[in-house]
MDAnalysis code that builds the backbone (N, CA, C; Angstrom):
import MDAnalysis as mda
import numpy as np

u = mda.Universe.empty(426, n_residues=142, atom_resindex=np.repeat(np.arange(142), 3), trajectory=True)
u.add_TopologyAttr("name", ["N", "CA", "C"] * 142)
u.add_TopologyAttr("resid", np.arange(1, 143))
u.add_TopologyAttr("resname", ["MET", "MET", "SER", "GLY", "PRO", "VAL", "ASN", "THR", "LYS", "GLN", "MET", "PHE", "GLN", "PRO", "ASP", "ILE", "PRO", "PRO", "GLN", "VAL", "ARG", "GLN", "ALA", "ILE", "ILE", "LEU", "LEU", "TRP", "ILE", "THR", "GLN", "LEU", "LEU", "VAL", "VAL", "VAL", "ASP", "ALA", "GLY", "LEU", "THR", "LEU", "MET", "PHE", "PRO", "GLU", "PRO", "ASP", "MET", "ALA", "GLY", "GLU", "THR", "ALA", "PHE", "LEU", "VAL", "ILE", "VAL", "PHE", "LEU", "VAL", "LEU", "LEU", "GLY", "LEU", "TYR", "ALA", "THR", "LEU", "ILE", "THR", "PHE", "ALA", "ALA", "ARG", "ARG", "LYS", "ASN", "TRP", "ALA", "ARG", "ILE", "THR", "LEU", "LEU", "VAL", "PHE", "ALA", "VAL", "ILE", "SER", "ALA", "ALA", "GLY", "TYR", "PHE", "LEU", "LEU", "PRO", "SER", "GLU", "ILE", "PRO", "ALA", "PRO", "TRP", "TRP", "THR", "GLU", "ALA", "ASN", "ILE", "TRP", "LEU", "SER", "SER", "ILE", "LEU", "GLU", "ILE", "VAL", "ALA", "LEU", "TYR", "TRP", "LEU", "PHE", "THR", "GLY", "ALA", "GLY", "ALA", "ARG", "TRP", "TYR", "ALA", "ASN", "LYS", "VAL", "ALA", "ALA"])
u.atoms.positions = np.array([
    [42.549, 15.542, -4.814],
    [41.329, 16.209, -5.065],
    [40.110, 15.892, -5.891],
    [39.319, 15.919, -6.395],
    [39.076, 15.576, -7.628],
    [38.476, 16.991, -8.346],
    [38.892, 17.346, -9.632],
    [37.989, 18.547, -10.012],
    [36.963, 18.699, -10.746],
    [35.976, 17.925, -10.923],
    [34.705, 17.973, -12.159],
    [34.018, 16.281, -11.230],
    [32.997, 16.416, -11.591],
    [31.826, 14.730, -11.559],
    [32.446, 14.044, -11.461],
    [31.928, 12.851, -10.699],
    [32.786, 11.717, -11.459],
    [32.235, 10.908, -12.685],
    [33.441, 10.450, -13.103],
    [33.044, 9.917, -14.586],
    [32.584, 8.153, -13.888],
    [31.555, 7.717, -14.852],
    [31.991, 6.483, -14.036],
    [31.501, 5.725, -15.034],
    [31.907, 6.135, -16.400],
    [32.212, 4.660, -17.814],
    [33.702, 4.475, -16.638],
    [34.529, 5.231, -15.976],
    [35.872, 4.597, -16.118],
    [35.675, 3.546, -14.550],
    [34.221, 3.855, -13.788],
    [33.589, 2.743, -12.997],
    [33.459, 1.674, -13.353],
    [32.870, 1.389, -14.478],
    [32.196, 0.564, -15.369],
    [33.206, -0.261, -16.577],
    [32.904, -1.780, -16.409],
    [33.210, -1.819, -17.749],
    [33.159, -2.427, -19.028],
    [33.489, -1.433, -20.006],
    [32.379, -1.118, -21.392],
    [31.634, -1.791, -21.763],
    [31.749, -3.514, -21.356],
    [30.766, -3.634, -22.436],
    [29.708, -4.179, -20.692],
    [29.040, -3.544, -19.956],
    [28.434, -4.096, -19.100],
    [26.966, -3.656, -19.816],
    [26.313, -5.268, -19.310],
    [24.779, -4.910, -19.535],
    [24.221, -3.991, -18.975],
    [23.113, -2.839, -19.261],
    [22.456, -2.454, -18.656],
    [22.223, -3.107, -16.829],
    [21.874, -4.498, -16.890],
    [20.812, -4.818, -15.902],
    [22.314, -4.787, -15.020],
    [23.023, -5.044, -15.170],
    [24.447, -5.496, -14.399],
    [24.867, -3.692, -13.769],
    [25.229, -2.757, -14.415],
    [24.765, -1.334, -14.823],
    [23.767, -0.574, -13.529],
    [22.339, -1.010, -12.869],
    [21.566, -0.971, -12.138],
    [21.671, -1.629, -11.432],
    [22.170, -3.046, -11.200],
    [22.697, -3.679, -9.101],
    [23.691, -2.666, -9.544],
    [25.093, -2.349, -9.686],
    [26.001, -1.327, -9.224],
    [25.398, -0.433, -8.232],
    [24.671, 0.204, -9.500],
    [24.150, 1.779, -8.835],
    [22.893, 1.291, -7.855],
    [22.219, 0.446, -7.681],
    [21.817, 0.323, -5.950],
    [22.591, -0.085, -5.268],
    [23.480, -0.946, -5.217],
    [24.331, -1.733, -4.024],
    [24.685, -0.121, -3.555],
    [25.520, 0.948, -4.457],
    [25.154, 2.195, -4.104],
    [25.205, 2.979, -3.424],
    [23.653, 2.962, -3.518],
    [22.260, 3.474, -3.134],
    [22.140, 3.213, -2.131],
    [22.490, 2.001, -1.113],
    [22.256, 0.727, -0.136],
    [23.819, 1.700, 0.570],
    [24.438, 1.826, 0.048],
    [25.052, 2.027, 0.803],
    [25.532, 3.589, 1.037],
    [24.710, 4.784, 0.371],
    [24.397, 5.814, 0.577],
    [23.321, 5.465, 1.555],
    [22.058, 4.710, 2.103],
    [21.048, 4.823, 3.245],
    [22.088, 4.503, 4.234],
    [23.064, 3.462, 4.277],
    [23.492, 3.428, 5.045],
    [24.595, 4.638, 6.154],
    [25.079, 5.526, 5.451],
    [25.431, 6.462, 5.393],
    [24.854, 7.178, 6.259],
    [23.745, 7.809, 6.190],
    [22.497, 8.182, 6.410],
    [21.990, 8.326, 7.585],
    [21.850, 7.059, 7.616],
    [21.088, 6.137, 8.681],
    [22.298, 6.275, 9.947],
    [23.610, 6.166, 9.776],
    [25.066, 6.129, 10.740],
    [24.641, 7.671, 11.201],
    [24.618, 8.597, 9.944],
    [25.226, 9.745, 10.675],
    [23.628, 10.245, 11.464],
    [22.336, 9.750, 11.460],
    [21.167, 10.180, 12.540],
    [22.051, 9.479, 13.839],
    [22.124, 8.172, 13.620],
    [22.602, 7.512, 14.843],
    [23.601, 8.195, 16.115],
    [24.329, 8.769, 15.090],
    [25.534, 9.885, 15.466],
    [24.727, 10.968, 16.137],
    [23.538, 11.958, 15.182],
    [23.002, 12.888, 15.699],
    [21.853, 12.948, 16.972],
    [21.784, 11.499, 16.893],
    [20.678, 11.092, 18.058],
    [21.458, 9.602, 18.181],
    [22.043, 9.825, 19.444],
    [22.884, 8.383, 20.541],
    [21.850, 8.097, 21.366],
    [22.134, 6.668, 21.666],
    [21.114, 5.877, 22.843],
    [22.202, 6.532, 23.763],
    [21.687, 6.732, 24.705],
    [21.841, 6.713, 26.272],
    [23.704, 6.052, 26.469],
    [23.044, 4.587, 26.912],
    [23.754, 3.687, 26.874],
    [25.204, 3.457, 25.793],
    [25.468, 3.787, 24.087],
    [26.588, 3.718, 23.550],
    [27.511, 5.368, 23.626],
    [26.981, 6.427, 24.730],
    [28.534, 7.368, 24.493],
    [29.796, 6.851, 24.235],
    [29.867, 5.324, 25.014],
    [30.873, 5.603, 25.335],
    [31.947, 4.908, 24.511],
    [31.207, 3.701, 23.653],
    [31.026, 3.398, 22.153],
    [30.986, 3.851, 20.944],
    [30.741, 4.944, 20.711],
    [30.968, 5.583, 20.321],
    [31.832, 5.570, 19.110],
    [33.219, 6.323, 19.504],
    [34.564, 6.118, 18.803],
    [34.948, 4.701, 18.120],
    [34.710, 3.517, 18.881],
    [35.033, 2.591, 18.344],
    [33.628, 2.039, 17.196],
    [32.706, 2.434, 17.465],
    [31.296, 2.354, 16.345],
    [32.111, 2.950, 14.499],
    [32.125, 4.164, 15.103],
    [33.098, 5.122, 14.119],
    [33.924, 3.987, 13.403],
    [35.284, 3.711, 14.151],
    [35.919, 3.089, 13.301],
    [35.436, 1.580, 12.293],
    [34.911, 1.130, 13.160],
    [33.886, -0.541, 12.368],
    [33.230, -0.315, 11.520],
    [32.219, 1.119, 11.913],
    [31.568, 1.222, 10.734],
    [32.576, 2.058, 9.307],
    [32.899, 2.421, 9.748],
    [34.580, 3.003, 8.307],
    [34.765, 1.635, 7.662],
    [35.543, 1.321, 8.638],
    [35.905, -0.100, 7.828],
    [34.769, -0.956, 7.089],
    [34.160, -1.329, 7.621],
    [33.200, -1.959, 6.781],
    [32.567, -1.786, 5.225],
    [32.119, -0.299, 5.703],
    [31.883, 0.826, 4.207],
    [32.954, 0.483, 3.248],
    [34.142, 0.408, 4.227],
    [35.364, 0.758, 2.971],
    [35.405, -0.691, 2.480],
    [35.341, -1.768, 3.324],
    [35.028, -3.624, 2.799],
    [34.547, -2.907, 1.663],
    [33.123, -2.800, 2.002],
    [31.805, -3.157, 1.294],
    [32.317, -2.271, -0.167],
    [32.564, -0.970, 0.098],
    [33.059, -0.094, -1.276],
    [33.980, -0.868, -2.352],
    [34.878, -1.568, -1.188],
    [35.731, -2.051, -2.742],
    [35.131, -3.523, -2.644],
    [33.999, -3.893, -2.607],
    [33.441, -5.024, -2.970],
    [33.074, -4.747, -4.247],
    [32.136, -3.562, -4.581],
    [31.563, -2.692, -5.021],
    [31.612, -2.591, -6.353],
    [33.184, -2.300, -6.039],
    [33.715, -1.622, -6.744],
    [34.566, -2.848, -8.043],
    [34.569, -3.059, -7.415],
    [35.520, -4.903, -7.910],
    [34.024, -5.903, -8.652],
    [33.306, -6.072, -7.736],
    [31.876, -6.354, -9.085],
    [31.655, -5.822, -10.076],
    [31.752, -4.363, -9.560],
    [31.592, -3.390, -11.359],
    [32.837, -4.104, -12.186],
    [33.708, -4.097, -11.666],
    [34.575, -4.400, -12.362],
    [35.103, -5.755, -13.213],
    [33.487, -6.355, -13.038],
    [33.682, -8.034, -13.304],
    [34.436, -9.048, -12.202],
    [34.715, -9.083, -11.618],
    [35.406, -9.423, -10.566],
    [34.142, -10.674, -9.704],
    [34.290, -12.338, -10.450],
    [33.144, -12.673, -9.730],
    [33.363, -13.119, -8.393],
    [34.339, -13.416, -7.610],
    [34.936, -13.420, -6.601],
    [34.154, -12.533, -5.782],
    [33.837, -10.702, -5.770],
    [33.426, -9.513, -5.249],
    [31.379, -9.945, -5.439],
    [31.566, -9.965, -6.484],
    [29.303, -10.993, -6.704],
    [29.745, -11.839, -5.323],
    [30.231, -12.752, -5.523],
    [29.897, -14.233, -4.617],
    [30.025, -13.778, -3.114],
    [30.903, -12.719, -2.413],
    [31.163, -12.454, -1.676],
    [30.113, -11.037, -1.090],
    [29.551, -10.330, -2.065],
    [28.657, -9.532, -1.787],
    [27.068, -10.534, -1.863],
    [26.536, -11.371, -2.154],
    [25.943, -12.410, -1.378],
    [25.981, -12.977, -0.281],
    [27.362, -13.006, 0.053],
    [27.655, -14.155, 1.163],
    [27.294, -13.170, 2.145],
    [27.140, -11.737, 2.383],
    [27.356, -10.941, 3.374],
    [26.174, -10.741, 3.317],
    [25.183, -9.975, 2.824],
    [23.696, -10.249, 2.407],
    [23.231, -10.905, 3.146],
    [23.664, -12.755, 2.901],
    [23.056, -13.933, 4.195],
    [23.178, -13.718, 5.452],
    [24.652, -13.497, 5.298],
    [24.979, -13.345, 6.948],
    [24.175, -11.873, 7.375],
    [24.368, -10.714, 7.388],
    [23.062, -9.750, 7.756],
    [21.914, -10.376, 7.600],
    [21.085, -10.906, 6.912],
    [19.008, -11.364, 6.995],
    [19.617, -12.522, 8.251],
    [20.134, -13.419, 8.348],
    [20.614, -14.617, 9.309],
    [20.251, -13.348, 10.883],
    [21.494, -12.618, 10.842],
    [21.909, -11.352, 11.720],
    [20.879, -10.932, 12.734],
    [19.748, -10.370, 11.377],
    [18.454, -9.948, 11.806],
    [17.510, -10.084, 12.490],
    [17.333, -11.223, 11.405],
    [16.465, -12.507, 11.915],
    [16.899, -13.348, 13.456],
    [17.704, -13.901, 12.990],
    [17.647, -14.612, 14.424],
    [18.248, -13.932, 15.333],
    [18.952, -12.620, 15.232],
    [19.929, -11.963, 16.253],
    [19.259, -11.026, 16.872],
    [17.767, -10.899, 17.645],
    [17.175, -9.519, 17.000],
    [17.675, -8.459, 18.240],
    [17.947, -7.308, 17.800],
    [18.279, -6.275, 18.867],
    [17.508, -6.333, 20.066],
    [17.788, -6.333, 21.603],
    [17.148, -5.862, 22.617],
    [17.043, -4.880, 22.783],
    [16.884, -4.108, 22.367],
    [16.761, -2.267, 22.143],
    [15.870, -2.020, 20.581],
    [15.109, -2.240, 21.031],
    [14.045, -1.513, 19.760],
    [14.471, 0.163, 19.284],
    [14.848, -0.515, 17.097],
    [15.820, 0.250, 17.205],
    [14.887, 2.164, 16.558],
    [15.888, 2.881, 16.702],
    [14.384, 4.054, 15.942],
    [13.696, 4.110, 14.534],
    [12.934, 4.517, 14.371],
    [11.803, 4.119, 13.038],
    [12.542, 4.402, 11.904],
    [13.666, 5.256, 11.736],
    [14.498, 5.773, 10.844],
    [15.596, 4.765, 10.247],
    [16.075, 3.483, 11.213],
    [16.511, 3.084, 10.901],
    [16.450, 1.345, 10.497],
    [15.536, 1.332, 11.065],
    [13.863, 0.220, 10.783],
    [13.779, 0.685, 9.519],
    [13.226, 1.510, 8.687],
    [13.184, 1.469, 7.379],
    [14.208, 1.467, 6.694],
    [15.191, 2.250, 6.689],
    [16.431, 2.200, 6.375],
    [16.825, 0.947, 6.006],
    [16.866, -0.452, 7.008],
    [17.048, -1.817, 7.182],
    [16.507, -2.441, 5.876],
    [14.793, -2.350, 6.001],
    [14.087, -2.275, 4.787],
    [14.376, -2.213, 3.862],
    [14.724, -1.130, 3.377],
    [14.652, -0.332, 2.322],
    [15.615, -0.595, 1.573],
    [16.817, -0.826, 2.548],
    [18.524, -0.833, 1.989],
    [18.661, -2.820, 1.199],
    [17.679, -3.355, 2.420],
    [17.666, -5.137, 2.213],
    [17.022, -5.695, 0.932],
    [15.824, -4.589, 0.669],
    [15.361, -4.747, -0.707],
    [16.226, -4.238, -1.887],
    [16.436, -3.511, -1.688],
    [17.173, -2.668, -2.901],
    [18.400, -3.694, -3.273],
    [18.620, -4.057, -1.857],
    [20.001, -5.056, -2.268],
    [19.826, -6.400, -2.465],
    [18.593, -6.973, -2.395],
    [17.924, -8.169, -2.788],
    [18.308, -8.057, -4.228],
    [16.996, -7.371, -4.714],
    [17.054, -6.821, -5.836],
    [18.449, -7.183, -6.767],
    [19.454, -6.041, -6.075],
    [20.887, -5.956, -6.941],
    [21.414, -7.141, -7.030],
    [21.774, -8.344, -6.285],
    [21.908, -9.585, -6.643],
    [21.185, -10.412, -6.475],
    [20.291, -10.305, -7.270],
    [19.402, -11.377, -7.993],
    [19.402, -10.293, -9.715],
    [19.644, -9.672, -10.098],
    [20.260, -8.733, -11.345],
    [21.448, -9.437, -11.399],
    [22.492, -9.262, -10.745],
    [24.064, -9.377, -10.850],
    [23.826, -11.212, -10.308],
    [23.326, -12.425, -10.483],
    [22.957, -13.661, -10.475],
    [21.963, -14.018, -11.863],
    [21.349, -13.105, -12.534],
    [20.233, -13.891, -13.150],
    [20.324, -13.121, -14.604],
    [19.762, -14.140, -15.577],
    [19.893, -13.029, -17.100],
    [21.778, -12.466, -17.193],
    [20.982, -11.436, -18.054],
    [22.242, -11.120, -18.683],
    [23.268, -10.502, -17.699],
    [23.340, -10.090, -16.148],
    [24.400, -10.742, -14.995],
    [25.035, -11.895, -15.193],
    [24.322, -12.957, -14.603],
    [24.589, -14.258, -14.714],
    [25.922, -14.713, -15.714],
    [25.372, -13.959, -17.243],
    [26.346, -14.549, -18.589],
    [27.213, -13.390, -18.105],
    [26.794, -12.268, -18.091],
    [28.114, -11.493, -18.605],
    [29.645, -11.843, -17.948],
    [29.431, -12.094, -15.980],
    [30.068, -12.863, -15.177],
    [30.433, -14.480, -15.845],
    [30.113, -15.144, -16.082],
    [30.206, -15.865, -16.506],
    [31.107, -16.206, -17.622],
    [30.930, -15.039, -18.718],
    [31.835, -15.237, -19.620],
    [33.064, -14.019, -19.681],
    [33.336, -13.965, -18.376],
    [34.661, -13.466, -18.026],
    [35.316, -14.391, -17.063],
    [34.799, -15.885, -17.111],
    [35.093, -16.891, -15.560],
    [35.749, -17.526, -17.431],
    [35.185, -18.447, -18.034],
    [35.401, -18.378, -19.263],
    [36.877, -18.257, -20.086],
    [36.431, -17.162, -20.209],
    [37.911, -16.372, -20.463],
    [39.220, -16.487, -20.207],
])
């Protein structure tokens, strides 16, 4: 049980560059958007999803936990987590464009997909360029 506000200083390494800190915050924002979208989807379910809701909630929670773990490890300067986040983003983008849904998604889902994708691209760009690349490289070299 938490007794007060979250201490972000414990989440981040003391020497984290501002660019990396902002990238990690953007990644957390993308997860918040995914949670909001999932909530809206559960509030307004498609009729053919009724029997699959429990399964989809379990899959969602597992993936959310996995992604949250990767963001946490990336914030702790684990290069493998940064690379895994990039691989997941590429797979997700490829799936969106190569395997389009047969059923049109609600407008909020489409808006969420585009907004969270843009934020994720910016965050990953910051993690792999400039101060972000140097920060992770210094950890690998040490």
